[in-house]
LUMTIMI-345985 format. One record per residue (C-alpha): residue in one letter; x, y, z. Coordinates in pm, 1 decimal. Example, Ala and Ser with C-alpha at 12.3 -4.5 7.8 and 13.67 -1.06 7.14 Angstrom:
// residues 2
<zadren><r>a</r><xx>1230.0</xx><yy>-450.0</yy><zz>780.0</zz></zadren>
<zadren><r>s</r><xx>1367.0</xx><yy>-106.0</yy><zz>714.0</zz></zadren>
END
This chain:
// residues 272
<zadren><r>x</r><xx>-2436.7</xx><yy>3607.5</yy><zz>-1920.3</zz></zadren>
<zadren><r>x</r><xx>-2758.6</xx><yy>3431.3</yy><zz>-2015.0</zz></zadren>
<zadren><r>x</r><xx>-2749.3</xx><yy>3185.4</yy><zz>-2303.7</zz></zadren>
<zadren><r>x</r><xx>-3011.9</xx><yy>3186.5</yy><zz>-2582.7</zz></zadren>
<zadren><r>x</r><xx>-3197.7</xx><yy>2859.8</yy><zz>-2634.5</zz></zadren>
<zadren><r>x</r><xx>-3197.2</xx><yy>2736.6</yy><zz>-2993.8</zz></zadren>
<zadren><r>x</r><xx>-3547.2</xx><yy>2593.2</yy><zz>-2950.4</zz></zadren>
<zadren><r>x</r><xx>-3701.2</xx><yy>2942.8</yy><zz>-2923.2</zz></zadren>
<zadren><r>x</r><xx>-3466.8</xx><yy>3193.2</yy><zz>-3089.0</zz></zadren>
<zadren><r>x</r><xx>-3741.9</xx><yy>3445.7</yy><zz>-3165.4</zz></zadren>
<zadren><r>x</r><xx>-3923.0</xx><yy>3443.0</yy><zz>-2834.6</zz></zadren>
<zadren><r>x</r><xx>-3823.8</xx><yy>3789.4</yy><zz>-2716.7</zz></zadren>
<zadren><r>x</r><xx>-4048.3</xx><yy>3782.6</yy><zz>-2411.2</zz></zadren>
<zadren><r>x</r><xx>-3897.2</xx><yy>3457.0</yy><zz>-2289.4</zz></zadren>
<zadren><r>x</r><xx>-3548.0</xx><yy>3594.3</yy><zz>-2340.0</zz></zadren>
<zadren><r>x</r><xx>-3628.8</xx><yy>3909.8</yy><zz>-2144.6</zz></zadren>
<zadren><r>x</r><xx>-3762.7</xx><yy>3693.2</yy><zz>-1864.0</zz></zadren>
<zadren><r>x</r><xx>-3437.0</xx><yy>3501.8</yy><zz>-1855.1</zz></zadren>
<zadren><r>x</r><xx>-3237.7</xx><yy>3823.0</yy><zz>-1835.0</zz></zadren>
<zadren><r>x</r><xx>-3446.1</xx><yy>3938.1</yy><zz>-1539.0</zz></zadren>
<zadren><r>x</r><xx>-3438.2</xx><yy>3598.8</yy><zz>-1364.4</zz></zadren>
<zadren><r>x</r><xx>-3133.8</xx><yy>3400.1</yy><zz>-1483.3</zz></zadren>
<zadren><r>x</r><xx>-3196.7</xx><yy>3111.0</yy><zz>-1240.6</zz></zadren>
<zadren><r>x</r><xx>-3389.9</xx><yy>2900.5</yy><zz>-1489.3</zz></zadren>
<zadren><r>x</r><xx>-3340.6</xx><yy>2521.8</yy><zz>-1474.0</zz></zadren>
<zadren><r>x</r><xx>-3025.0</xx><yy>2408.8</yy><zz>-1648.4</zz></zadren>
<zadren><r>x</r><xx>-2870.1</xx><yy>2754.7</yy><zz>-1647.4</zz></zadren>
<zadren><r>x</r><xx>-2635.9</xx><yy>2679.3</yy><zz>-1360.5</zz></zadren>
<zadren><r>x</r><xx>-2308.9</xx><yy>2489.6</yy><zz>-1335.1</zz></zadren>
<zadren><r>x</r><xx>-2334.1</xx><yy>2350.8</yy><zz>-1689.3</zz></zadren>
<zadren><r>x</r><xx>-2359.3</xx><yy>2687.5</yy><zz>-1865.3</zz></zadren>
<zadren><r>x</r><xx>-2082.1</xx><yy>2799.2</yy><zz>-2097.2</zz></zadren>
<zadren><r>x</r><xx>-1836.0</xx><yy>3047.1</yy><zz>-1945.1</zz></zadren>
<zadren><r>x</r><xx>-1897.5</xx><yy>3410.4</yy><zz>-2025.7</zz></zadren>
<zadren><r>x</r><xx>-1659.3</xx><yy>3620.2</yy><zz>-2232.1</zz></zadren>
<zadren><r>x</r><xx>-1530.4</xx><yy>3784.2</yy><zz>-1913.4</zz></zadren>
<zadren><r>x</r><xx>-1473.6</xx><yy>3445.4</yy><zz>-1749.1</zz></zadren>
<zadren><r>x</r><xx>-1287.5</xx><yy>3317.5</yy><zz>-2054.9</zz></zadren>
<zadren><r>x</r><xx>-1069.6</xx><yy>3628.0</yy><zz>-2060.7</zz></zadren>
<zadren><r>x</r><xx>-992.0</xx><yy>3590.0</yy><zz>-1690.1</zz></zadren>
<zadren><r>x</r><xx>-904.7</xx><yy>3221.6</yy><zz>-1730.5</zz></zadren>
<zadren><r>x</r><xx>-677.8</xx><yy>3303.2</yy><zz>-2025.1</zz></zadren>
<zadren><r>x</r><xx>-497.5</xx><yy>3571.4</yy><zz>-1823.1</zz></zadren>
<zadren><r>x</r><xx>-450.2</xx><yy>3332.7</yy><zz>-1529.8</zz></zadren>
<zadren><r>x</r><xx>-302.5</xx><yy>3073.7</yy><zz>-1766.1</zz></zadren>
<zadren><r>x</r><xx>-68.6</xx><yy>3337.1</yy><zz>-1911.4</zz></zadren>
<zadren><r>x</r><xx>45.3</xx><yy>3441.9</yy><zz>-1564.2</zz></zadren>
<zadren><r>x</r><xx>124.5</xx><yy>3080.1</yy><zz>-1479.9</zz></zadren>
<zadren><r>x</r><xx>310.9</xx><yy>3023.9</yy><zz>-1807.0</zz></zadren>
<zadren><r>x</r><xx>509.8</xx><yy>3342.8</yy><zz>-1753.9</zz></zadren>
<zadren><r>x</r><xx>604.7</xx><yy>3240.8</yy><zz>-1400.8</zz></zadren>
<zadren><r>x</r><xx>716.5</xx><yy>2896.7</yy><zz>-1521.4</zz></zadren>
<zadren><r>x</r><xx>916.0</xx><yy>3061.0</yy><zz>-1800.8</zz></zadren>
<zadren><r>x</r><xx>1092.0</xx><yy>3282.4</yy><zz>-1549.3</zz></zadren>
<zadren><r>x</r><xx>1178.0</xx><yy>2980.4</yy><zz>-1337.0</zz></zadren>
<zadren><r>x</r><xx>1328.1</xx><yy>2803.2</yy><zz>-1637.6</zz></zadren>
<zadren><r>x</r><xx>1519.5</xx><yy>3113.0</yy><zz>-1745.8</zz></zadren>
<zadren><r>x</r><xx>1655.0</xx><yy>3195.1</yy><zz>-1401.3</zz></zadren>
<zadren><r>x</r><xx>1716.8</xx><yy>2835.9</yy><zz>-1293.6</zz></zadren>
<zadren><r>x</r><xx>1528.8</xx><yy>2892.9</yy><zz>-969.3</zz></zadren>
<zadren><r>x</r><xx>1180.6</xx><yy>2832.3</yy><zz>-834.6</zz></zadren>
<zadren><r>x</r><xx>1168.9</xx><yy>3188.7</yy><zz>-701.9</zz></zadren>
<zadren><r>x</r><xx>1027.7</xx><yy>3483.4</yy><zz>-898.0</zz></zadren>
<zadren><r>x</r><xx>883.9</xx><yy>3832.3</yy><zz>-846.1</zz></zadren>
<zadren><r>x</r><xx>542.2</xx><yy>3966.2</yy><zz>-936.0</zz></zadren>
<zadren><r>x</r><xx>706.3</xx><yy>4271.9</yy><zz>-1091.0</zz></zadren>
<zadren><r>x</r><xx>899.8</xx><yy>4054.8</yy><zz>-1338.5</zz></zadren>
<zadren><r>x</r><xx>582.2</xx><yy>3871.7</yy><zz>-1444.8</zz></zadren>
<zadren><r>x</r><xx>399.3</xx><yy>4202.8</yy><zz>-1490.7</zz></zadren>
<zadren><r>x</r><xx>683.9</xx><yy>4345.4</yy><zz>-1698.6</zz></zadren>
<zadren><r>x</r><xx>691.3</xx><yy>4046.7</yy><zz>-1933.8</zz></zadren>
<zadren><r>x</r><xx>313.1</xx><yy>4054.3</yy><zz>-1973.1</zz></zadren>
<zadren><r>x</r><xx>294.8</xx><yy>4428.8</yy><zz>-2028.8</zz></zadren>
<zadren><r>x</r><xx>90.8</xx><yy>4477.6</yy><zz>-1712.0</zz></zadren>
<zadren><r>x</r><xx>140.8</xx><yy>4674.1</yy><zz>-1393.9</zz></zadren>
<zadren><r>x</r><xx>232.6</xx><yy>4475.1</yy><zz>-1084.6</zz></zadren>
<zadren><r>x</r><xx>-85.0</xx><yy>4584.8</yy><zz>-898.0</zz></zadren>
<zadren><r>x</r><xx>-294.2</xx><yy>4447.0</yy><zz>-1186.4</zz></zadren>
<zadren><r>x</r><xx>-171.0</xx><yy>4095.7</yy><zz>-1105.7</zz></zadren>
<zadren><r>x</r><xx>-341.9</xx><yy>4117.4</yy><zz>-768.3</zz></zadren>
<zadren><r>x</r><xx>-677.0</xx><yy>4096.8</yy><zz>-942.2</zz></zadren>
<zadren><r>x</r><xx>-589.3</xx><yy>3736.7</yy><zz>-1024.8</zz></zadren>
<zadren><r>x</r><xx>-372.4</xx><yy>3621.7</yy><zz>-734.0</zz></zadren>
<zadren><r>x</r><xx>-371.5</xx><yy>3767.4</yy><zz>-385.0</zz></zadren>
<zadren><r>x</r><xx>8.5</xx><yy>3740.8</yy><zz>-362.5</zz></zadren>
<zadren><r>x</r><xx>307.3</xx><yy>3541.5</yy><zz>-481.5</zz></zadren>
<zadren><r>x</r><xx>228.0</xx><yy>3256.3</yy><zz>-242.2</zz></zadren>
<zadren><r>x</r><xx>-117.5</xx><yy>3207.5</yy><zz>-391.1</zz></zadren>
<zadren><r>x</r><xx>34.5</xx><yy>3188.8</yy><zz>-739.1</zz></zadren>
<zadren><r>x</r><xx>296.5</xx><yy>2941.3</yy><zz>-618.0</zz></zadren>
<zadren><r>x</r><xx>25.0</xx><yy>2731.2</yy><zz>-459.6</zz></zadren>
<zadren><r>x</r><xx>-161.9</xx><yy>2717.1</yy><zz>-791.2</zz></zadren>
<zadren><r>x</r><xx>157.3</xx><yy>2618.6</yy><zz>-976.7</zz></zadren>
<zadren><r>x</r><xx>236.7</xx><yy>2347.5</yy><zz>-720.5</zz></zadren>
<zadren><r>x</r><xx>-113.5</xx><yy>2200.8</yy><zz>-742.3</zz></zadren>
<zadren><r>x</r><xx>-93.1</xx><yy>2199.3</yy><zz>-1123.5</zz></zadren>
<zadren><r>x</r><xx>247.3</xx><yy>2027.5</yy><zz>-1114.4</zz></zadren>
<zadren><r>x</r><xx>137.9</xx><yy>1757.1</yy><zz>-871.4</zz></zadren>
<zadren><r>x</r><xx>-175.1</xx><yy>1688.3</yy><zz>-1074.0</zz></zadren>
<zadren><r>x</r><xx>24.8</xx><yy>1666.6</yy><zz>-1395.6</zz></zadren>
<zadren><r>x</r><xx>275.9</xx><yy>1430.2</yy><zz>-1233.8</zz></zadren>
<zadren><r>x</r><xx>-7.0</xx><yy>1212.4</yy><zz>-1104.7</zz></zadren>
<zadren><r>x</r><xx>-164.6</xx><yy>1196.6</yy><zz>-1450.2</zz></zadren>
<zadren><r>x</r><xx>173.3</xx><yy>1130.1</yy><zz>-1611.2</zz></zadren>
<zadren><r>x</r><xx>232.3</xx><yy>817.4</yy><zz>-1402.6</zz></zadren>
<zadren><r>x</r><xx>-129.6</xx><yy>695.0</yy><zz>-1390.6</zz></zadren>
<zadren><r>x</r><xx>-171.4</xx><yy>670.6</yy><zz>-1768.0</zz></zadren>
<zadren><r>x</r><xx>117.6</xx><yy>431.8</yy><zz>-1843.4</zz></zadren>
<zadren><r>x</r><xx>46.9</xx><yy>236.6</yy><zz>-1523.7</zz></zadren>
<zadren><r>x</r><xx>-310.7</xx><yy>168.5</yy><zz>-1627.1</zz></zadren>
<zadren><r>x</r><xx>-194.1</xx><yy>30.0</yy><zz>-1962.1</zz></zadren>
<zadren><r>x</r><xx>-46.7</xx><yy>-265.1</yy><zz>-1766.9</zz></zadren>
<zadren><r>x</r><xx>-289.6</xx><yy>-532.2</yy><zz>-1637.2</zz></zadren>
<zadren><r>x</r><xx>-377.5</xx><yy>-511.5</yy><zz>-1268.3</zz></zadren>
<zadren><r>x</r><xx>-255.0</xx><yy>-868.3</yy><zz>-1218.4</zz></zadren>
<zadren><r>x</r><xx>98.7</xx><yy>-756.1</yy><zz>-1313.3</zz></zadren>
<zadren><r>x</r><xx>184.3</xx><yy>-527.8</yy><zz>-1016.9</zz></zadren>
<zadren><r>x</r><xx>555.5</xx><yy>-555.9</yy><zz>-1087.6</zz></zadren>
<zadren><r>x</r><xx>500.7</xx><yy>-427.5</yy><zz>-1439.9</zz></zadren>
<zadren><r>x</r><xx>274.2</xx><yy>-151.6</yy><zz>-1311.8</zz></zadren>
<zadren><r>x</r><xx>545.8</xx><yy>-39.8</yy><zz>-1068.7</zz></zadren>
<zadren><r>x</r><xx>804.8</xx><yy>-24.1</yy><zz>-1347.3</zz></zadren>
<zadren><r>x</r><xx>560.2</xx><yy>181.2</yy><zz>-1557.4</zz></zadren>
<zadren><r>x</r><xx>509.5</xx><yy>427.3</yy><zz>-1269.4</zz></zadren>
<zadren><r>x</r><xx>883.5</xx><yy>452.6</yy><zz>-1207.8</zz></zadren>
<zadren><r>x</r><xx>967.0</xx><yy>512.1</yy><zz>-1573.3</zz></zadren>
<zadren><r>x</r><xx>693.3</xx><yy>775.8</yy><zz>-1606.6</zz></zadren>
<zadren><r>x</r><xx>808.0</xx><yy>953.3</yy><zz>-1288.5</zz></zadren>
<zadren><r>x</r><xx>1164.3</xx><yy>961.0</yy><zz>-1420.4</zz></zadren>
<zadren><r>x</r><xx>1054.9</xx><yy>1083.9</yy><zz>-1764.9</zz></zadren>
<zadren><r>x</r><xx>839.4</xx><yy>1364.6</yy><zz>-1621.9</zz></zadren>
<zadren><r>x</r><xx>1122.9</xx><yy>1479.6</yy><zz>-1396.1</zz></zadren>
<zadren><r>x</r><xx>1363.4</xx><yy>1486.3</yy><zz>-1691.3</zz></zadren>
<zadren><r>x</r><xx>1120.5</xx><yy>1671.5</yy><zz>-1917.0</zz></zadren>
<zadren><r>x</r><xx>996.5</xx><yy>1914.4</yy><zz>-1648.9</zz></zadren>
<zadren><r>x</r><xx>1298.3</xx><yy>1980.5</yy><zz>-1421.9</zz></zadren>
<zadren><r>x</r><xx>1169.4</xx><yy>2320.9</yy><zz>-1313.3</zz></zadren>
<zadren><r>x</r><xx>827.4</xx><yy>2193.9</yy><zz>-1208.8</zz></zadren>
<zadren><r>x</r><xx>986.3</xx><yy>1884.4</yy><zz>-1056.7</zz></zadren>
<zadren><r>x</r><xx>1205.6</xx><yy>2111.9</yy><zz>-844.5</zz></zadren>
<zadren><r>x</r><xx>903.5</xx><yy>2324.0</yy><zz>-752.0</zz></zadren>
<zadren><r>x</r><xx>719.9</xx><yy>2032.3</yy><zz>-590.0</zz></zadren>
<zadren><r>x</r><xx>1000.5</xx><yy>1794.2</yy><zz>-490.1</zz></zadren>
<zadren><r>x</r><xx>1310.9</xx><yy>2009.3</yy><zz>-468.5</zz></zadren>
<zadren><r>x</r><xx>1431.1</xx><yy>2266.8</yy><zz>-218.6</zz></zadren>
<zadren><r>x</r><xx>1153.7</xx><yy>2480.5</yy><zz>-62.5</zz></zadren>
<zadren><r>x</r><xx>1096.8</xx><yy>2816.4</yy><zz>-230.1</zz></zadren>
<zadren><r>x</r><xx>1245.9</xx><yy>3089.4</yy><zz>-6.0</zz></zadren>
<zadren><r>x</r><xx>974.6</xx><yy>3261.2</yy><zz>195.4</zz></zadren>
<zadren><r>x</r><xx>692.3</xx><yy>3040.8</yy><zz>66.5</zz></zadren>
<zadren><r>x</r><xx>458.4</xx><yy>2881.7</yy><zz>319.8</zz></zadren>
<zadren><r>x</r><xx>212.2</xx><yy>2628.8</yy><zz>181.5</zz></zadren>
<zadren><r>x</r><xx>-132.4</xx><yy>2631.8</yy><zz>342.4</zz></zadren>
<zadren><r>x</r><xx>-151.3</xx><yy>2355.5</yy><zz>603.2</zz></zadren>
<zadren><r>x</r><xx>-365.7</xx><yy>2062.5</yy><zz>492.0</zz></zadren>
<zadren><r>x</r><xx>-466.8</xx><yy>2274.9</yy><zz>195.2</zz></zadren>
<zadren><r>x</r><xx>-468.2</xx><yy>2230.9</yy><zz>-183.7</zz></zadren>
<zadren><r>x</r><xx>-95.8</xx><yy>2150.5</yy><zz>-211.9</zz></zadren>
<zadren><r>x</r><xx>-126.2</xx><yy>1871.4</yy><zz>45.8</zz></zadren>
<zadren><r>x</r><xx>-431.1</xx><yy>1729.9</yy><zz>-128.4</zz></zadren>
<zadren><r>x</r><xx>-257.0</xx><yy>1744.6</yy><zz>-468.3</zz></zadren>
<zadren><r>x</r><xx>52.1</xx><yy>1569.8</yy><zz>-328.1</zz></zadren>
<zadren><r>x</r><xx>-165.9</xx><yy>1297.4</yy><zz>-180.4</zz></zadren>
<zadren><r>x</r><xx>-339.6</xx><yy>1243.4</yy><zz>-513.4</zz></zadren>
<zadren><r>x</r><xx>-6.9</xx><yy>1211.1</yy><zz>-694.7</zz></zadren>
<zadren><r>x</r><xx>154.8</xx><yy>980.7</yy><zz>-440.7</zz></zadren>
<zadren><r>x</r><xx>-156.6</xx><yy>761.6</yy><zz>-426.5</zz></zadren>
<zadren><r>x</r><xx>-68.0</xx><yy>644.1</yy><zz>-777.5</zz></zadren>
<zadren><r>x</r><xx>226.5</xx><yy>452.7</yy><zz>-629.2</zz></zadren>
<zadren><r>x</r><xx>47.1</xx><yy>344.3</yy><zz>-315.3</zz></zadren>
<zadren><r>x</r><xx>-235.1</xx><yy>189.6</yy><zz>-517.5</zz></zadren>
<zadren><r>x</r><xx>8.7</xx><yy>-65.1</yy><zz>-661.0</zz></zadren>
<zadren><r>x</r><xx>73.5</xx><yy>-213.6</yy><zz>-319.1</zz></zadren>
<zadren><r>x</r><xx>-295.1</xx><yy>-221.2</yy><zz>-228.0</zz></zadren>
<zadren><r>x</r><xx>-380.7</xx><yy>-399.4</yy><zz>-550.9</zz></zadren>
<zadren><r>x</r><xx>-101.8</xx><yy>-653.8</yy><zz>-506.7</zz></zadren>
<zadren><r>x</r><xx>-196.4</xx><yy>-716.3</yy><zz>-143.1</zz></zadren>
<zadren><r>x</r><xx>-565.7</xx><yy>-764.2</yy><zz>-223.1</zz></zadren>
<zadren><r>x</r><xx>-475.9</xx><yy>-1004.9</yy><zz>-504.9</zz></zadren>
<zadren><r>x</r><xx>-252.0</xx><yy>-1208.6</yy><zz>-273.9</zz></zadren>
<zadren><r>x</r><xx>52.5</xx><yy>-1127.5</yy><zz>-490.3</zz></zadren>
<zadren><r>x</r><xx>249.0</xx><yy>-921.0</yy><zz>-238.5</zz></zadren>
<zadren><r>x</r><xx>526.2</xx><yy>-1094.6</yy><zz>-43.1</zz></zadren>
<zadren><r>x</r><xx>666.3</xx><yy>-962.3</yy><zz>285.0</zz></zadren>
<zadren><r>x</r><xx>957.7</xx><yy>-724.4</yy><zz>220.6</zz></zadren>
<zadren><r>x</r><xx>1298.2</xx><yy>-891.4</yy><zz>203.0</zz></zadren>
<zadren><r>x</r><xx>1453.1</xx><yy>-636.1</yy><zz>437.8</zz></zadren>
<zadren><r>x</r><xx>1210.6</xx><yy>-554.9</yy><zz>721.0</zz></zadren>
<zadren><r>x</r><xx>1352.9</xx><yy>-336.4</yy><zz>994.5</zz></zadren>
<zadren><r>x</r><xx>1446.4</xx><yy>-505.1</yy><zz>1322.1</zz></zadren>
<zadren><r>x</r><xx>1150.0</xx><yy>-515.6</yy><zz>1556.0</zz></zadren>
<zadren><r>x</r><xx>927.8</xx><yy>-326.8</yy><zz>1312.2</zz></zadren>
<zadren><r>x</r><xx>1004.5</xx><yy>6.7</yy><zz>1481.4</zz></zadren>
<zadren><r>x</r><xx>1044.3</xx><yy>204.2</yy><zz>1160.3</zz></zadren>
<zadren><r>x</r><xx>735.6</xx><yy>52.6</yy><zz>1002.5</zz></zadren>
<zadren><r>x</r><xx>518.0</xx><yy>133.3</yy><zz>1302.9</zz></zadren>
<zadren><r>x</r><xx>642.0</xx><yy>491.7</yy><zz>1319.3</zz></zadren>
<zadren><r>x</r><xx>580.3</xx><yy>542.4</yy><zz>948.9</zz></zadren>
<zadren><r>x</r><xx>231.0</xx><yy>402.1</yy><zz>976.2</zz></zadren>
<zadren><r>x</r><xx>137.6</xx><yy>610.8</yy><zz>1280.4</zz></zadren>
<zadren><r>x</r><xx>276.1</xx><yy>938.9</yy><zz>1150.2</zz></zadren>
<zadren><r>x</r><xx>249.5</xx><yy>915.2</yy><zz>773.6</zz></zadren>
<zadren><r>x</r><xx>-25.8</xx><yy>670.9</yy><zz>678.9</zz></zadren>
<zadren><r>x</r><xx>-305.3</xx><yy>907.6</yy><zz>775.9</zz></zadren>
<zadren><r>x</r><xx>-155.5</xx><yy>1181.2</yy><zz>557.3</zz></zadren>
<zadren><r>x</r><xx>-175.7</xx><yy>977.2</yy><zz>238.6</zz></zadren>
<zadren><r>x</r><xx>-508.4</xx><yy>989.2</yy><zz>60.2</zz></zadren>
<zadren><r>x</r><xx>-712.9</xx><yy>679.5</yy><zz>141.8</zz></zadren>
<zadren><r>x</r><xx>-749.5</xx><yy>393.4</yy><zz>-102.8</zz></zadren>
<zadren><r>x</r><xx>-1029.9</xx><yy>139.4</yy><zz>-85.1</zz></zadren>
<zadren><r>x</r><xx>-931.0</xx><yy>-179.5</yy><zz>90.1</zz></zadren>
<zadren><r>x</r><xx>-776.7</xx><yy>-295.8</yy><zz>415.6</zz></zadren>
<zadren><r>x</r><xx>-464.7</xx><yy>-118.4</yy><zz>542.7</zz></zadren>
<zadren><r>x</r><xx>-135.8</xx><yy>-257.7</yy><zz>419.7</zz></zadren>
<zadren><r>x</r><xx>105.7</xx><yy>-396.5</yy><zz>682.9</zz></zadren>
<zadren><r>x</r><xx>347.2</xx><yy>-154.1</yy><zz>845.6</zz></zadren>
<zadren><r>x</r><xx>650.0</xx><yy>-325.7</yy><zz>692.5</zz></zadren>
<zadren><r>x</r><xx>493.7</xx><yy>-292.9</yy><zz>346.4</zz></zadren>
<zadren><r>x</r><xx>428.5</xx><yy>77.0</yy><zz>401.0</zz></zadren>
<zadren><r>x</r><xx>797.4</xx><yy>111.9</yy><zz>480.8</zz></zadren>
<zadren><r>x</r><xx>891.0</xx><yy>-84.0</yy><zz>167.6</zz></zadren>
<zadren><r>x</r><xx>665.5</xx><yy>139.0</yy><zz>-41.6</zz></zadren>
<zadren><r>x</r><xx>858.7</xx><yy>443.6</yy><zz>78.1</zz></zadren>
<zadren><r>x</r><xx>1184.9</xx><yy>264.3</yy><zz>-2.4</zz></zadren>
<zadren><r>x</r><xx>1058.9</xx><yy>227.0</yy><zz>-359.3</zz></zadren>
<zadren><r>x</r><xx>964.6</xx><yy>592.9</yy><zz>-386.2</zz></zadren>
<zadren><r>x</r><xx>1299.1</xx><yy>702.2</yy><zz>-239.0</zz></zadren>
<zadren><r>x</r><xx>1484.9</xx><yy>500.5</yy><zz>-501.9</zz></zadren>
<zadren><r>x</r><xx>1270.3</xx><yy>625.1</yy><zz>-789.7</zz></zadren>
<zadren><r>x</r><xx>1298.0</xx><yy>983.4</yy><zz>-670.2</zz></zadren>
<zadren><r>x</r><xx>1672.9</xx><yy>962.7</yy><zz>-603.9</zz></zadren>
<zadren><r>x</r><xx>1754.3</xx><yy>849.1</yy><zz>-956.2</zz></zadren>
<zadren><r>x</r><xx>1507.0</xx><yy>1092.9</yy><zz>-1112.6</zz></zadren>
<zadren><r>x</r><xx>1659.5</xx><yy>1382.2</yy><zz>-916.5</zz></zadren>
<zadren><r>x</r><xx>2018.0</xx><yy>1295.4</yy><zz>-1010.6</zz></zadren>
<zadren><r>x</r><xx>1920.6</xx><yy>1281.4</yy><zz>-1376.4</zz></zadren>
<zadren><r>x</r><xx>1688.8</xx><yy>1584.6</yy><zz>-1380.6</zz></zadren>
<zadren><r>x</r><xx>1956.3</xx><yy>1809.6</yy><zz>-1230.4</zz></zadren>
<zadren><r>x</r><xx>2229.4</xx><yy>1693.2</yy><zz>-1468.2</zz></zadren>
<zadren><r>x</r><xx>2435.8</xx><yy>1479.0</yy><zz>-1231.2</zz></zadren>
<zadren><r>x</r><xx>2421.6</xx><yy>1177.6</yy><zz>-1463.6</zz></zadren>
<zadren><r>x</r><xx>2493.3</xx><yy>1363.4</yy><zz>-1787.4</zz></zadren>
<zadren><r>x</r><xx>2837.9</xx><yy>1202.7</yy><zz>-1799.5</zz></zadren>
<zadren><r>x</r><xx>2668.0</xx><yy>867.4</yy><zz>-1862.0</zz></zadren>
<zadren><r>x</r><xx>2522.5</xx><yy>785.4</yy><zz>-2205.3</zz></zadren>
<zadren><r>x</r><xx>2144.6</xx><yy>746.0</yy><zz>-2205.8</zz></zadren>
<zadren><r>x</r><xx>2170.7</xx><yy>373.7</yy><zz>-2280.3</zz></zadren>
<zadren><r>x</r><xx>2374.4</xx><yy>321.2</yy><zz>-1963.7</zz></zadren>
<zadren><r>x</r><xx>2132.9</xx><yy>532.7</yy><zz>-1758.4</zz></zadren>
<zadren><r>x</r><xx>1838.5</xx><yy>332.5</yy><zz>-1886.7</zz></zadren>
<zadren><r>x</r><xx>2006.9</xx><yy>4.3</yy><zz>-1793.7</zz></zadren>
<zadren><r>x</r><xx>2097.4</xx><yy>123.7</yy><zz>-1442.4</zz></zadren>
<zadren><r>x</r><xx>1750.2</xx><yy>259.9</yy><zz>-1383.1</zz></zadren>
<zadren><r>x</r><xx>1574.6</xx><yy>-55.8</yy><zz>-1501.1</zz></zadren>
<zadren><r>x</r><xx>1791.0</xx><yy>-286.3</yy><zz>-1289.8</zz></zadren>
<zadren><r>x</r><xx>1755.2</xx><yy>-57.5</yy><zz>-986.5</zz></zadren>
<zadren><r>x</r><xx>1378.0</xx><yy>-52.9</yy><zz>-1012.5</zz></zadren>
<zadren><r>x</r><xx>1358.4</xx><yy>-431.0</yy><zz>-1048.5</zz></zadren>
<zadren><r>x</r><xx>1583.8</xx><yy>-469.9</yy><zz>-746.7</zz></zadren>
<zadren><r>x</r><xx>1386.1</xx><yy>-237.3</yy><zz>-519.1</zz></zadren>
<zadren><r>x</r><xx>1053.2</xx><yy>-382.4</yy><zz>-632.8</zz></zadren>
<zadren><r>x</r><xx>1173.4</xx><yy>-733.5</yy><zz>-552.2</zz></zadren>
<zadren><r>x</r><xx>1300.4</xx><yy>-619.5</yy><zz>-210.6</zz></zadren>
<zadren><r>x</r><xx>961.6</xx><yy>-460.1</yy><zz>-143.7</zz></zadren>
<zadren><r>x</r><xx>777.2</xx><yy>-785.3</yy><zz>-211.9</zz></zadren>
<zadren><r>x</r><xx>635.4</xx><yy>-709.4</yy><zz>-556.0</zz></zadren>
<zadren><r>x</r><xx>643.8</xx><yy>-989.6</yy><zz>-813.2</zz></zadren>
<zadren><r>x</r><xx>876.9</xx><yy>-958.3</yy><zz>-1110.8</zz></zadren>
<zadren><r>x</r><xx>727.6</xx><yy>-776.3</yy><zz>-1409.3</zz></zadren>
<zadren><r>x</r><xx>600.2</xx><yy>-997.9</yy><zz>-1684.7</zz></zadren>
<zadren><r>x</r><xx>803.4</xx><yy>-1006.5</yy><zz>-2005.4</zz></zadren>
<zadren><r>x</r><xx>692.8</xx><yy>-746.0</yy><zz>-2254.7</zz></zadren>
END
């Protein structure tokens, strides 16, 4: 759809020329979406919302195209105009969830000064926990049990989205190391075997961050931090800590995060 230019609203000949040859300068990537494109985008968003609603209602990350079509008042074949199959829809939902998680932890982290890496870690941990508690279905979709029958594309959009999200934690250690504020971990593995294996097999799969590589033992400590954050968030998101009052959960979480950050070599967070 060709846009009219306000500077020449009555120039019919110019407008006809644009309709014949729509490749005029500036009428490319920055043009407004057409009505058809807006309608398609709205339908795609509705399909995603419906799928997420089904997952919440059924308590599972699995769903059927026919159920989405029924709830939307469409035929199942009509959905294939928007997604090639269920796996493509799941891939889109997984990418969205990873990106939202990454944004959820990056915002609060960046409110803490860079020269307070301990405080930035606590901000990331608290945001990760909060997102998992508020979005248990999406949390399960990306970090829970695999969806039966789903096969993510190798080194595809889900991998890239996971790398972007996890880089929010990794950046903390790079910043602290470059600032000379990162101590060696308190509990390095004997002989460095685990650290070397992690570096060789996992480091290259995490999206790169500017700066020199962090030591193998620090890479291991970083994964210890994530495992602790994720473990608590999972227990809480799936209701296993509901027997504890929120005040007690908050206290346990805060002390756990301070403990693992200290063991990983991060400095203590500054007082609020």
